[in-house]
N, C-alpha and C positions, 0 to 999 in steps of 0.2 A: 588572154585577158581570163578571168579568176571565171569559175561556175558562180560562186558567192561572193554577191556586193552589198556588204555593210549599210543599210539606209539610217540606223538608230542606234544606237548602242548605249543606253542610258542606268545609269545605279541608282536604284529605288532606296533609299533610305529608310522612308517609313513604312517599309513592307520587307526590307531586309532583302531583296533580290537584285539582279541585274535583269535588265528586259534588253533585249534582241531584236530587232525586226532588219530581215535578211529577203533579199530577191535571188532564187536561183534560176539561173541563164539557163534554158535550151531543156528544161526536165518540165514543162507543163503535161500534166497529167499523169505523170509518169512516178512522182516523187510520191514515197510512203514517208508518214511518221518519223518511224524509228531511222529510217535511212538520212535522215533529216538531222535528226539527232545527234546521230553520228557523224555528221557532216561538220557540225558546228564543234561539235567536241575537240574535233581534231582542229577545226581553224583559229578556234580562239582558245585551243590550251587548255581546257576545262576538265580534264582530269576525273576529279575526285568530285564534283560538283553533279547535281542536281537539275537536269537539263529535261524540262517538261515545254513539249509543243502545244501551244494555246492553239494556232490557226493558221492554215497552209489554204492560200486563197488562189486559184488559177485565174490568168486575165483571158478575157476572151479574143479570139486574133491572135495572140502573141504566145510563144513558149517557155513563157517564166512563171514562175510561181513566188507569191512571196508570202514566209514564215514569220510568223511573231511564236517567240520562244521567252519562259521564264528561266531563270538559271538561279537555284538557291543553293546555301552552303550545306540547309540540310533537311533532309525529306520530313521529318516531323512538322517543321515550320509550314514546309510545302504545304502537306494535306492540311495544314488550318486554313492556311489564307486560299487554296485556290478549289474550285467545286470537285466535289468527289465523280461526278460522271466523267470527269475528264482523266482520273485515273483508273476506271472501271474501261475504257475504253482502251487506254494503253495497256493493260492488261491484257483487252482480249486481242487484240495485235500482236503480242508479246508469246501469249499459249497458240493461237494461229499459224504462227512463223514459225515456232519450234516444231508443232504437230507435221507442217510441208516438210520441215528437217528432215524427221523420222520416216516419214512415207517414202522420201528421196530416198534414205539411207535403206529401207526395208526392199524397195526398188532393187535398186543396184542386184543385192544378190539373188533375188529372183530372176532377173533377167539374166545374169551369168550361168546359172542353171539350166533355165529353160532353154537357152544356147546349146550348150553342153549336149543335153537331153536330145536336141534336134540332130547335132552332128552325130552322136550315136545311133541314131535313129538309119540316116542317111547309111552310113556304113554299114548296117547290117542289111539295108534293103541293096547295097551294093553287091555283098557279100551273098546273097540269097540269086541274084542274076547270072552270076556265073557258074 
């Protein structure tokens, strides 16, 4: 059984976009918008297209999330049609995700240095006791 179930996939020729409504099974409360966009682009093979997550709705008592996505061929057309607040929220999510990755990268060398220092301190203490 697939994680993603397509409820609706329509081409809106008036607004020059594709509108996809999907259910994500087993991901209730855990799915982030950027992760959902990646999953949709992989499933529908939307490589170069611009995917905008409009709404992710969790269902009470169930572990499923319903998502609404708009797929545009051109980013400028998307910015004309979609509320600018959605783009600011996406930018915030992208920047916070990048900051988290930077913090994780910074912590890894710091942890190895501190563990090296502890091991040398233990060795020095062992040498002093003998």
